[in-house]
C-alpha beads as a LAMMPS data file, in Angstrom:
LAMMPS data file: protein, C-alpha beads

457 atoms
456 bonds

1 atom types
1 bond types

-500.0 500.0 xlo xhi
-500.0 500.0 ylo yhi
-500.0 500.0 zlo zhi

Masses

1 110.0

Atoms # bond

1 1 1 0.000 0.000 0.000
2 1 1 1.181 3.497 -0.639
3 1 1 -1.195 6.387 0.094
4 1 1 -1.039 9.689 1.954
5 1 1 -3.924 8.795 4.232
6 1 1 -3.397 5.094 4.623
7 1 1 -0.717 2.830 5.967
8 1 1 1.600 1.442 3.286
9 1 1 1.960 -2.308 2.956
10 1 1 0.145 -2.828 6.299
11 1 1 -3.092 -4.830 6.286
12 1 1 -5.188 -3.482 9.179
13 1 1 -8.147 -5.700 10.103
14 1 1 -10.438 -3.698 12.408
15 1 1 -12.419 -6.547 13.961
16 1 1 -10.996 -6.820 17.483
17 1 1 -14.359 -5.892 19.007
18 1 1 -16.144 -8.812 17.326
19 1 1 -14.500 -11.733 19.135
20 1 1 -17.837 -13.380 20.057
21 1 1 -18.961 -13.246 16.451
22 1 1 -15.632 -14.736 15.395
23 1 1 -16.282 -17.843 17.474
24 1 1 -19.759 -18.247 15.974
25 1 1 -18.335 -17.843 12.493
26 1 1 -15.625 -20.438 13.096
27 1 1 -18.166 -23.040 14.179
28 1 1 -20.144 -22.210 11.047
29 1 1 -17.101 -22.463 8.785
30 1 1 -16.225 -25.921 9.997
31 1 1 -19.720 -27.422 10.003
32 1 1 -20.230 -30.621 8.085
33 1 1 -21.539 -29.938 4.586
34 1 1 -25.094 -31.153 5.126
35 1 1 -27.582 -30.044 2.455
36 1 1 -28.882 -27.276 4.736
37 1 1 -25.410 -26.045 5.683
38 1 1 -24.205 -26.263 2.080
39 1 1 -27.019 -23.942 1.011
40 1 1 -26.103 -21.490 3.775
41 1 1 -22.448 -21.594 2.697
42 1 1 -23.299 -21.041 -0.963
43 1 1 -25.684 -18.171 -0.228
44 1 1 -23.113 -16.436 1.920
45 1 1 -20.399 -16.977 -0.700
46 1 1 -22.597 -15.519 -3.428
47 1 1 -23.385 -12.519 -1.230
48 1 1 -19.664 -11.940 -0.563
49 1 1 -18.900 -12.238 -4.260
50 1 1 -21.550 -9.642 -5.086
51 1 1 -20.210 -7.193 -2.483
52 1 1 -16.647 -7.596 -3.754
53 1 1 -17.684 -7.005 -7.350
54 1 1 -19.459 -3.763 -6.401
55 1 1 -16.432 -2.458 -4.498
56 1 1 -14.141 -3.232 -7.437
57 1 1 -16.491 -1.551 -9.905
58 1 1 -16.630 1.599 -7.798
59 1 1 -13.117 1.886 -6.387
60 1 1 -10.488 -0.117 -8.319
61 1 1 -7.845 2.226 -9.720
62 1 1 -8.006 0.842 -13.265
63 1 1 -11.369 1.388 -14.953
64 1 1 -10.429 -1.386 -17.408
65 1 1 -9.804 -3.756 -14.480
66 1 1 -6.456 -4.853 -15.928
67 1 1 -8.203 -6.398 -18.929
68 1 1 -10.585 -8.581 -16.916
69 1 1 -14.223 -8.670 -17.989
70 1 1 -15.824 -8.302 -14.564
71 1 1 -19.275 -9.489 -15.543
72 1 1 -17.992 -12.626 -17.251
73 1 1 -15.414 -13.496 -14.593
74 1 1 -17.730 -12.972 -11.634
75 1 1 -20.518 -14.854 -13.385
76 1 1 -18.184 -17.814 -13.816
77 1 1 -17.287 -17.666 -10.120
78 1 1 -20.973 -17.462 -9.210
79 1 1 -21.760 -20.588 -11.227
80 1 1 -18.843 -22.411 -9.611
81 1 1 -19.974 -21.494 -6.075
82 1 1 -23.469 -22.817 -6.778
83 1 1 -21.928 -26.289 -7.163
84 1 1 -19.800 -26.174 -3.986
85 1 1 -20.688 -27.273 -0.452
86 1 1 -18.033 -26.197 2.047
87 1 1 -16.596 -22.819 2.910
88 1 1 -12.954 -23.614 2.157
89 1 1 -13.842 -24.411 -1.474
90 1 1 -16.040 -21.314 -1.746
91 1 1 -13.439 -19.002 -0.242
92 1 1 -10.749 -20.336 -2.584
93 1 1 -13.057 -19.662 -5.543
94 1 1 -13.562 -16.052 -4.435
95 1 1 -9.854 -15.595 -3.773
96 1 1 -8.950 -16.931 -7.203
97 1 1 -10.936 -14.171 -8.898
98 1 1 -8.852 -11.507 -7.173
99 1 1 -5.570 -13.344 -7.705
100 1 1 -6.194 -13.114 -11.443
101 1 1 -5.740 -9.337 -11.202
102 1 1 -2.023 -10.106 -10.581
103 1 1 -2.000 -7.268 -8.102
104 1 1 -0.214 -7.806 -4.779
105 1 1 -2.542 -5.442 -2.941
106 1 1 -5.957 -6.684 -4.099
107 1 1 -6.923 -9.609 -1.925
108 1 1 -9.921 -11.288 -0.248
109 1 1 -9.838 -12.207 3.437
110 1 1 -12.495 -14.691 4.575
111 1 1 -14.231 -14.378 7.957
112 1 1 -11.642 -14.759 10.665
113 1 1 -11.208 -18.187 12.206
114 1 1 -11.489 -18.657 15.945
115 1 1 -8.099 -20.384 15.869
116 1 1 -5.184 -19.624 13.553
117 1 1 -2.709 -22.227 12.371
118 1 1 0.969 -21.888 13.199
119 1 1 3.452 -24.381 11.817
120 1 1 6.417 -23.535 14.041
121 1 1 8.733 -21.959 11.475
122 1 1 9.186 -18.817 9.407
123 1 1 10.283 -18.855 5.778
124 1 1 11.705 -16.085 3.610
125 1 1 13.101 -15.758 0.110
126 1 1 16.839 -15.094 -0.006
127 1 1 17.936 -14.843 -3.591
128 1 1 15.992 -17.556 -5.397
129 1 1 15.824 -19.881 -2.403
130 1 1 13.159 -20.188 0.273
131 1 1 15.032 -20.352 3.568
132 1 1 13.949 -21.211 7.114
133 1 1 14.855 -18.100 9.121
134 1 1 13.240 -19.020 12.457
135 1 1 12.073 -22.182 14.238
136 1 1 9.838 -21.990 17.303
137 1 1 11.118 -23.777 20.380
138 1 1 8.919 -26.672 21.425
139 1 1 7.121 -26.837 18.086
140 1 1 6.595 -29.982 16.056
141 1 1 8.803 -28.385 13.389
142 1 1 11.696 -28.341 15.879
143 1 1 10.937 -31.910 16.920
144 1 1 11.064 -33.005 13.274
145 1 1 14.549 -31.496 12.985
146 1 1 13.788 -28.326 11.021
147 1 1 16.690 -25.878 11.394
148 1 1 17.423 -22.257 10.582
149 1 1 19.178 -22.169 7.213
150 1 1 17.344 -25.184 5.747
151 1 1 15.863 -24.723 2.276
152 1 1 12.189 -25.450 1.619
153 1 1 11.704 -26.583 -1.970
154 1 1 7.990 -27.408 -1.861
155 1 1 5.022 -26.855 0.462
156 1 1 2.134 -29.301 -0.001
157 1 1 3.588 -30.197 -3.424
158 1 1 3.707 -26.526 -4.521
159 1 1 7.175 -25.613 -5.765
160 1 1 8.238 -22.357 -4.125
161 1 1 9.446 -19.387 -6.169
162 1 1 10.008 -15.746 -5.338
163 1 1 6.818 -14.932 -7.221
164 1 1 4.487 -17.379 -5.498
165 1 1 5.656 -17.583 -1.871
166 1 1 3.109 -14.985 -0.767
167 1 1 0.340 -16.971 -2.483
168 1 1 1.403 -20.145 -0.663
169 1 1 1.389 -18.299 2.679
170 1 1 -2.023 -16.855 1.864
171 1 1 -3.293 -20.371 1.135
172 1 1 -1.962 -22.128 4.240
173 1 1 -2.797 -19.357 6.717
174 1 1 -5.992 -17.757 5.383
175 1 1 -7.781 -19.923 2.845
176 1 1 -7.004 -23.507 3.773
177 1 1 -5.022 -23.971 7.017
178 1 1 -3.620 -27.481 7.381
179 1 1 -3.456 -29.674 10.474
180 1 1 -0.398 -31.303 8.923
181 1 1 1.788 -29.488 6.400
182 1 1 3.969 -31.476 4.016
183 1 1 7.406 -29.992 3.316
184 1 1 10.307 -31.007 1.119
185 1 1 13.501 -29.867 2.803
186 1 1 17.051 -29.470 1.533
187 1 1 19.257 -29.538 4.625
188 1 1 22.334 -27.366 5.077
189 1 1 24.446 -30.441 4.205
190 1 1 22.590 -30.616 0.810
191 1 1 20.698 -33.827 1.671
192 1 1 16.947 -33.821 1.047
193 1 1 13.977 -35.178 2.954
194 1 1 10.214 -34.954 3.242
195 1 1 8.506 -34.199 6.538
196 1 1 5.011 -33.592 7.878
197 1 1 4.770 -30.698 10.342
198 1 1 1.838 -30.683 12.734
199 1 1 0.235 -27.269 13.236
200 1 1 -0.578 -25.616 16.536
201 1 1 -3.626 -23.399 16.769
202 1 1 -3.741 -20.016 18.495
203 1 1 -6.880 -18.262 19.705
204 1 1 -8.022 -14.826 18.558
205 1 1 -7.341 -13.368 22.003
206 1 1 -3.786 -14.690 22.157
207 1 1 -2.823 -13.615 18.655
208 1 1 -4.277 -10.130 19.077
209 1 1 -2.376 -9.676 22.334
210 1 1 0.851 -10.697 20.589
211 1 1 0.131 -8.445 17.616
212 1 1 -0.559 -5.452 19.841
213 1 1 2.673 -6.095 21.753
214 1 1 4.654 -6.024 18.484
215 1 1 2.871 -2.926 17.225
216 1 1 3.521 -1.147 20.522
217 1 1 7.210 -2.036 20.344
218 1 1 7.472 -0.688 16.797
219 1 1 5.535 2.462 17.669
220 1 1 7.625 3.219 20.735
221 1 1 11.000 2.022 19.410
222 1 1 10.794 2.255 15.621
223 1 1 14.535 2.657 15.135
224 1 1 17.895 2.065 16.737
225 1 1 21.315 3.441 15.863
226 1 1 24.773 2.156 16.689
227 1 1 28.097 3.732 15.903
228 1 1 30.606 1.625 13.993
229 1 1 33.385 4.201 14.356
230 1 1 33.622 7.980 14.643
231 1 1 32.799 8.364 10.933
232 1 1 30.218 5.628 10.380
233 1 1 26.873 5.038 12.059
234 1 1 24.332 2.312 11.293
235 1 1 20.602 2.858 11.917
236 1 1 17.853 0.273 11.637
237 1 1 14.406 1.689 10.784
238 1 1 11.804 -0.995 11.508
239 1 1 8.724 0.715 10.062
240 1 1 7.482 3.861 8.336
241 1 1 4.190 3.602 10.248
242 1 1 5.215 6.259 12.760
243 1 1 5.167 10.042 12.956
244 1 1 7.897 12.165 11.411
245 1 1 9.218 13.099 14.869
246 1 1 10.900 9.690 15.039
247 1 1 12.706 10.355 11.770
248 1 1 13.917 13.659 13.215
249 1 1 15.171 11.892 16.342
250 1 1 16.963 9.232 14.302
251 1 1 18.638 11.753 12.020
252 1 1 19.691 13.777 15.055
253 1 1 21.547 10.692 16.288
254 1 1 23.181 10.406 12.875
255 1 1 24.432 13.906 13.616
256 1 1 27.912 14.767 12.420
257 1 1 28.830 11.304 11.165
258 1 1 30.161 11.282 7.622
259 1 1 28.654 7.938 6.569
260 1 1 25.267 6.339 7.282
261 1 1 24.145 2.739 6.809
262 1 1 20.339 2.777 6.858
263 1 1 18.921 -0.708 7.415
264 1 1 15.434 -1.215 5.908
265 1 1 15.538 -5.019 5.932
266 1 1 12.194 -6.385 7.053
267 1 1 10.619 -2.914 6.934
268 1 1 7.230 -3.542 5.309
269 1 1 6.372 0.109 4.787
270 1 1 4.295 2.744 6.507
271 1 1 3.085 6.288 5.940
272 1 1 4.009 8.066 2.731
273 1 1 4.331 11.284 4.735
274 1 1 7.061 9.656 6.824
275 1 1 8.855 8.289 3.761
276 1 1 8.804 11.719 2.092
277 1 1 10.100 13.300 5.298
278 1 1 13.041 10.885 5.475
279 1 1 13.837 11.379 1.783
280 1 1 13.980 15.132 2.397
281 1 1 16.968 14.599 4.709
282 1 1 19.167 13.579 1.763
283 1 1 18.525 16.347 -0.782
284 1 1 19.111 20.077 -0.656
285 1 1 16.046 20.776 -2.817
286 1 1 12.483 19.511 -3.081
287 1 1 12.310 16.304 -5.116
288 1 1 9.525 14.608 -7.072
289 1 1 9.624 11.010 -5.875
290 1 1 6.743 9.300 -7.663
291 1 1 3.343 9.684 -9.308
292 1 1 0.143 7.959 -8.226
293 1 1 -2.126 6.907 -11.080
294 1 1 -5.659 6.918 -9.696
295 1 1 -9.087 6.146 -11.042
296 1 1 -9.915 9.824 -11.517
297 1 1 -6.543 11.494 -11.987
298 1 1 -3.005 11.618 -10.654
299 1 1 -1.202 12.736 -7.509
300 1 1 2.473 13.546 -7.129
301 1 1 4.659 12.541 -4.183
302 1 1 7.149 15.295 -3.339
303 1 1 9.883 15.107 -0.694
304 1 1 10.565 18.533 0.738
305 1 1 14.187 19.242 1.584
306 1 1 15.118 19.472 5.249
307 1 1 17.322 22.419 4.256
308 1 1 19.976 23.046 6.922
309 1 1 19.348 19.615 8.498
310 1 1 20.171 17.717 5.292
311 1 1 22.635 14.851 5.737
312 1 1 25.430 15.470 3.231
313 1 1 27.528 12.417 3.913
314 1 1 27.643 9.030 2.190
315 1 1 24.653 6.700 2.371
316 1 1 24.134 2.946 2.045
317 1 1 20.644 1.396 2.249
318 1 1 20.139 -2.269 3.204
319 1 1 17.104 -4.143 1.849
320 1 1 15.812 -7.711 1.637
321 1 1 12.792 -9.586 0.283
322 1 1 10.669 -8.337 3.201
323 1 1 11.454 -4.688 2.452
324 1 1 8.211 -3.467 0.902
325 1 1 6.276 -0.417 -0.225
326 1 1 7.704 2.751 1.376
327 1 1 11.044 1.000 1.918
328 1 1 11.180 0.174 -1.778
329 1 1 10.216 3.645 -2.890
330 1 1 12.850 5.249 -0.651
331 1 1 15.668 2.905 -1.654
332 1 1 14.833 3.044 -5.365
333 1 1 14.691 6.836 -5.332
334 1 1 18.067 7.018 -3.581
335 1 1 19.360 4.655 -6.265
336 1 1 17.856 6.616 -9.170
337 1 1 19.305 9.886 -7.928
338 1 1 22.701 8.226 -7.335
339 1 1 22.538 9.528 -3.784
340 1 1 23.662 6.275 -2.184
341 1 1 24.389 2.566 -2.514
342 1 1 21.703 -0.125 -2.160
343 1 1 22.936 -3.392 -0.638
344 1 1 21.232 -6.726 -0.025
345 1 1 18.516 -8.773 -1.724
346 1 1 15.804 -7.854 -4.228
347 1 1 12.907 -6.188 -2.409
348 1 1 9.306 -7.410 -2.227
349 1 1 7.936 -5.679 -5.338
350 1 1 4.740 -4.778 -3.460
351 1 1 4.193 -1.106 -4.219
352 1 1 0.596 -0.122 -4.860
353 1 1 -1.855 2.167 -3.094
354 1 1 -4.568 0.173 -1.389
355 1 1 -7.362 0.604 1.122
356 1 1 -8.727 -2.072 3.418
357 1 1 -12.481 -2.584 3.744
358 1 1 -14.238 -4.606 6.430
359 1 1 -17.575 -5.775 5.013
360 1 1 -20.483 -7.182 7.036
361 1 1 -22.412 -10.143 5.736
362 1 1 -25.653 -11.249 7.452
363 1 1 -27.549 -14.523 7.217
364 1 1 -30.625 -15.783 9.103
365 1 1 -30.177 -18.273 11.942
366 1 1 -32.919 -19.534 14.295
367 1 1 -35.049 -16.446 13.911
368 1 1 -32.141 -13.974 14.199
369 1 1 -29.206 -12.898 12.064
370 1 1 -25.602 -14.063 12.339
371 1 1 -23.220 -11.366 11.208
372 1 1 -19.925 -12.397 9.686
373 1 1 -17.224 -10.010 8.566
374 1 1 -14.805 -10.449 5.739
375 1 1 -12.036 -8.244 4.422
376 1 1 -11.191 -6.813 1.045
377 1 1 -7.879 -5.135 0.348
378 1 1 -8.294 -3.125 -2.848
379 1 1 -5.801 -1.200 -4.962
380 1 1 -6.912 2.390 -5.509
381 1 1 -3.768 3.729 -7.219
382 1 1 -0.692 2.536 -9.064
383 1 1 2.709 4.018 -8.302
384 1 1 5.145 5.148 -10.981
385 1 1 8.673 6.119 -9.962
386 1 1 10.398 9.269 -11.200
387 1 1 12.039 7.294 -14.033
388 1 1 8.589 6.382 -15.390
389 1 1 8.792 2.737 -14.316
390 1 1 6.830 0.588 -11.853
391 1 1 8.193 -1.352 -8.908
392 1 1 5.151 -3.608 -8.544
393 1 1 6.106 -7.264 -9.103
394 1 1 9.661 -6.114 -9.888
395 1 1 11.162 -4.759 -6.686
396 1 1 14.398 -2.872 -6.155
397 1 1 17.462 -4.629 -7.526
398 1 1 20.399 -3.769 -5.248
399 1 1 23.620 -2.260 -6.551
400 1 1 25.465 -4.833 -4.464
401 1 1 23.514 -8.124 -4.303
402 1 1 24.457 -9.942 -1.125
403 1 1 22.471 -12.157 1.218
404 1 1 23.119 -14.313 4.273
405 1 1 23.977 -17.974 3.883
406 1 1 22.133 -20.638 5.819
407 1 1 25.134 -20.968 8.127
408 1 1 25.197 -17.208 8.741
409 1 1 21.536 -17.270 9.721
410 1 1 22.089 -20.226 12.031
411 1 1 25.130 -18.565 13.628
412 1 1 23.281 -15.206 13.930
413 1 1 25.966 -13.313 12.067
414 1 1 25.276 -10.426 9.686
415 1 1 27.423 -10.482 6.531
416 1 1 25.245 -7.848 4.807
417 1 1 25.849 -5.164 7.415
418 1 1 29.525 -6.135 7.500
419 1 1 29.710 -5.832 3.696
420 1 1 28.180 -2.343 3.790
421 1 1 30.656 -1.286 6.472
422 1 1 33.499 -2.520 4.278
423 1 1 32.182 -0.416 1.392
424 1 1 32.714 2.563 3.674
425 1 1 36.223 1.458 4.581
426 1 1 35.515 -0.064 8.006
427 1 1 36.941 -3.404 9.072
428 1 1 34.026 -5.369 10.486
429 1 1 33.425 -9.110 10.631
430 1 1 30.031 -10.733 10.137
431 1 1 30.238 -11.899 13.747
432 1 1 30.794 -8.342 14.976
433 1 1 27.948 -7.058 12.797
434 1 1 25.661 -9.780 14.181
435 1 1 26.058 -8.296 17.667
436 1 1 24.143 -5.221 16.481
437 1 1 21.051 -7.497 16.301
438 1 1 19.752 -5.712 13.209
439 1 1 19.073 -8.963 11.357
440 1 1 15.796 -9.751 13.138
441 1 1 13.449 -11.950 11.132
442 1 1 9.679 -11.729 10.946
443 1 1 7.947 -14.041 13.403
444 1 1 5.583 -16.650 12.004
445 1 1 2.509 -15.297 13.778
446 1 1 3.258 -11.902 12.247
447 1 1 3.453 -13.569 8.837
448 1 1 0.199 -15.427 9.529
449 1 1 -1.659 -12.257 10.538
450 1 1 -0.485 -10.418 7.441
451 1 1 -1.690 -13.223 5.196
452 1 1 -5.013 -13.733 6.971
453 1 1 -5.899 -10.072 7.407
454 1 1 -6.080 -10.282 11.220
455 1 1 -3.302 -7.883 12.063
456 1 1 -0.546 -5.734 10.654
457 1 1 3.002 -6.447 9.661

Bonds

1 1 1 2
2 1 2 3
3 1 3 4
4 1 4 5
5 1 5 6
6 1 6 7
7 1 7 8
8 1 8 9
9 1 9 10
10 1 10 11
11 1 11 12
12 1 12 13
13 1 13 14
14 1 14 15
15 1 15 16
16 1 16 17
17 1 17 18
18 1 18 19
19 1 19 20
20 1 20 21
21 1 21 22
22 1 22 23
23 1 23 24
24 1 24 25
25 1 25 26
26 1 26 27
27 1 27 28
28 1 28 29
29 1 29 30
30 1 30 31
31 1 31 32
32 1 32 33
33 1 33 34
34 1 34 35
35 1 35 36
36 1 36 37
37 1 37 38
38 1 38 39
39 1 39 40
40 1 40 41
41 1 41 42
42 1 42 43
43 1 43 44
44 1 44 45
45 1 45 46
46 1 46 47
47 1 47 48
48 1 48 49
49 1 49 50
50 1 50 51
51 1 51 52
52 1 52 53
53 1 53 54
54 1 54 55
55 1 55 56
56 1 56 57
57 1 57 58
58 1 58 59
59 1 59 60
60 1 60 61
61 1 61 62
62 1 62 63
63 1 63 64
64 1 64 65
65 1 65 66
66 1 66 67
67 1 67 68
68 1 68 69
69 1 69 70
70 1 70 71
71 1 71 72
72 1 72 73
73 1 73 74
74 1 74 75
75 1 75 76
76 1 76 77
77 1 77 78
78 1 78 79
79 1 79 80
80 1 80 81
81 1 81 82
82 1 82 83
83 1 83 84
84 1 84 85
85 1 85 86
86 1 86 87
87 1 87 88
88 1 88 89
89 1 89 90
90 1 90 91
91 1 91 92
92 1 92 93
93 1 93 94
94 1 94 95
95 1 95 96
96 1 96 97
97 1 97 98
98 1 98 99
99 1 99 100
100 1 100 101
101 1 101 102
102 1 102 103
103 1 103 104
104 1 104 105
105 1 105 106
106 1 106 107
107 1 107 108
108 1 108 109
109 1 109 110
110 1 110 111
111 1 111 112
112 1 112 113
113 1 113 114
114 1 114 115
115 1 115 116
116 1 116 117
117 1 117 118
118 1 118 119
119 1 119 120
120 1 120 121
121 1 121 122
122 1 122 123
123 1 123 124
124 1 124 125
125 1 125 126
126 1 126 127
127 1 127 128
128 1 128 129
129 1 129 130
130 1 130 131
131 1 131 132
132 1 132 133
133 1 133 134
134 1 134 135
135 1 135 136
136 1 136 137
137 1 137 138
138 1 138 139
139 1 139 140
140 1 140 141
141 1 141 142
142 1 142 143
143 1 143 144
144 1 144 145
145 1 145 146
146 1 146 147
147 1 147 148
148 1 148 149
149 1 149 150
150 1 150 151
151 1 151 152
152 1 152 153
153 1 153 154
154 1 154 155
155 1 155 156
156 1 156 157
157 1 157 158
158 1 158 159
159 1 159 160
160 1 160 161
161 1 161 162
162 1 162 163
163 1 163 164
164 1 164 165
165 1 165 166
166 1 166 167
167 1 167 168
168 1 168 169
169 1 169 170
170 1 170 171
171 1 171 172
172 1 172 173
173 1 173 174
174 1 174 175
175 1 175 176
176 1 176 177
177 1 177 178
178 1 178 179
179 1 179 180
180 1 180 181
181 1 181 182
182 1 182 183
183 1 183 184
184 1 184 185
185 1 185 186
186 1 186 187
187 1 187 188
188 1 188 189
189 1 189 190
190 1 190 191
191 1 191 192
192 1 192 193
193 1 193 194
194 1 194 195
195 1 195 196
196 1 196 197
197 1 197 198
198 1 198 199
199 1 199 200
200 1 200 201
201 1 201 202
202 1 202 203
203 1 203 204
204 1 204 205
205 1 205 206
206 1 206 207
207 1 207 208
208 1 208 209
209 1 209 210
210 1 210 211
211 1 211 212
212 1 212 213
213 1 213 214
214 1 214 215
215 1 215 216
216 1 216 217
217 1 217 218
218 1 218 219
219 1 219 220
220 1 220 221
221 1 221 222
222 1 222 223
223 1 223 224
224 1 224 225
225 1 225 226
226 1 226 227
227 1 227 228
228 1 228 229
229 1 229 230
230 1 230 231
231 1 231 232
232 1 232 233
233 1 233 234
234 1 234 235
235 1 235 236
236 1 236 237
237 1 237 238
238 1 238 239
239 1 239 240
240 1 240 241
241 1 241 242
242 1 242 243
243 1 243 244
244 1 244 245
245 1 245 246
246 1 246 247
247 1 247 248
248 1 248 249
249 1 249 250
250 1 250 251
251 1 251 252
252 1 252 253
253 1 253 254
254 1 254 255
255 1 255 256
256 1 256 257
257 1 257 258
258 1 258 259
259 1 259 260
260 1 260 261
261 1 261 262
262 1 262 263
263 1 263 264
264 1 264 265
265 1 265 266
266 1 266 267
267 1 267 268
268 1 268 269
269 1 269 270
270 1 270 271
271 1 271 272
272 1 272 273
273 1 273 274
274 1 274 275
275 1 275 276
276 1 276 277
277 1 277 278
278 1 278 279
279 1 279 280
280 1 280 281
281 1 281 282
282 1 282 283
283 1 283 284
284 1 284 285
285 1 285 286
286 1 286 287
287 1 287 288
288 1 288 289
289 1 289 290
290 1 290 291
291 1 291 292
292 1 292 293
293 1 293 294
294 1 294 295
295 1 295 296
296 1 296 297
297 1 297 298
298 1 298 299
299 1 299 300
300 1 300 301
301 1 301 302
302 1 302 303
303 1 303 304
304 1 304 305
305 1 305 306
306 1 306 307
307 1 307 308
308 1 308 309
309 1 309 310
310 1 310 311
311 1 311 312
312 1 312 313
313 1 313 314
314 1 314 315
315 1 315 316
316 1 316 317
317 1 317 318
318 1 318 319
319 1 319 320
320 1 320 321
321 1 321 322
322 1 322 323
323 1 323 324
324 1 324 325
325 1 325 326
326 1 326 327
327 1 327 328
328 1 328 329
329 1 329 330
330 1 330 331
331 1 331 332
332 1 332 333
333 1 333 334
334 1 334 335
335 1 335 336
336 1 336 337
337 1 337 338
338 1 338 339
339 1 339 340
340 1 340 341
341 1 341 342
342 1 342 343
343 1 343 344
344 1 344 345
345 1 345 346
346 1 346 347
347 1 347 348
348 1 348 349
349 1 349 350
350 1 350 351
351 1 351 352
352 1 352 353
353 1 353 354
354 1 354 355
355 1 355 356
356 1 356 357
357 1 357 358
358 1 358 359
359 1 359 360
360 1 360 361
361 1 361 362
362 1 362 363
363 1 363 364
364 1 364 365
365 1 365 366
366 1 366 367
367 1 367 368
368 1 368 369
369 1 369 370
370 1 370 371
371 1 371 372
372 1 372 373
373 1 373 374
374 1 374 375
375 1 375 376
376 1 376 377
377 1 377 378
378 1 378 379
379 1 379 380
380 1 380 381
381 1 381 382
382 1 382 383
383 1 383 384
384 1 384 385
385 1 385 386
386 1 386 387
387 1 387 388
388 1 388 389
389 1 389 390
390 1 390 391
391 1 391 392
392 1 392 393
393 1 393 394
394 1 394 395
395 1 395 396
396 1 396 397
397 1 397 398
398 1 398 399
399 1 399 400
400 1 400 401
401 1 401 402
402 1 402 403
403 1 403 404
404 1 404 405
405 1 405 406
406 1 406 407
407 1 407 408
408 1 408 409
409 1 409 410
410 1 410 411
411 1 411 412
412 1 412 413
413 1 413 414
414 1 414 415
415 1 415 416
416 1 416 417
417 1 417 418
418 1 418 419
419 1 419 420
420 1 420 421
421 1 421 422
422 1 422 423
423 1 423 424
424 1 424 425
425 1 425 426
426 1 426 427
427 1 427 428
428 1 428 429
429 1 429 430
430 1 430 431
431 1 431 432
432 1 432 433
433 1 433 434
434 1 434 435
435 1 435 436
436 1 436 437
437 1 437 438
438 1 438 439
439 1 439 440
440 1 440 441
441 1 441 442
442 1 442 443
443 1 443 444
444 1 444 445
445 1 445 446
446 1 446 447
447 1 447 448
448 1 448 449
449 1 449 450
450 1 450 451
451 1 451 452
452 1 452 453
453 1 453 454
454 1 454 455
455 1 455 456
456 1 456 457
């Protein structure tokens, strides 16, 4: 997401106050597909499909709907739903319609489940490989021998690529959670094996408490800086979803240093106002960053110079495959203007403007109505960089491609930060860089919430 009034690349699901309804919905979702229940499921699915179509017709940024004939495509989905019995099949049919837009920010989120699956590990693309970057202690994944640094080649027989990992996560967390997840693993010693990982299930209350704890930490401590030597300072910015005062505080810490390493790895985005404010610290004049192509016109993103507070020293920006939206726009603009070096892995390629809608759906039940809520994330603008090109589905290609090895991840070292320090003439080992604790990976429950629409990343 990338919009002046909305959070970038953060999927906010505003349903915390409906926990009782969630439990009712979960029972309904998992009912046996008796003829009566199947009819209820189909009717609700058709109602959801109708609501989604109307929102797309009214709000989607492209009046041509990226070449999709809405009437024909939604009619086909309607006919398919009429032949289905259970909710998982119906929800996958609805989701498929939106996936065909090939738009990372247009997505359907079914009614929230009372319990959310967690498989005990976190996976991330590094280069062209899907790597285990965290394993939960006490999980079945740990018991089965899954280790940080292992490669996952397939999940439930789906071969993993950089382009489809988010779809696989969306499937296993939101659309069709599995009690047992089949994985093909390539171990760090290059041997291969197949395992079944048993899922644990977390309640709505527990996962919302954890999500709020993470959000609070990011809000209150969105950055940290550590000096490498008297000339070089490294700062990790965890999110752009904070006020500009935090950018001012961070840049004040940068102070009189001559060289800055700005770490945006894992930064999924935030407010465009905050991104523009940060960009303004690196240019002595106002700069046009990007253009938003909207349904009814265009808007221009301009970073206003911080004038006398501008940082005039050298800059290196660190990114990885979890750097998204505002992080991508900032790093690409720095790259385009030759203002600094970009180091790391190719970024997420998720740069669109989108709004999140929570939609109520009612159905009769024993003389009353049961209200279920589902989510729709909808793109309302495309973003074009100052060179006239899009980042969506492309990402930022670093000037210096470098990523951690499986061994580095396991040993908790940080060769990327060390590499950037070397570019600035500092002698720093990966082990020394690892002690900065900048290379913190996304937790699985954070990944699950992002892909199910229950929280924010």
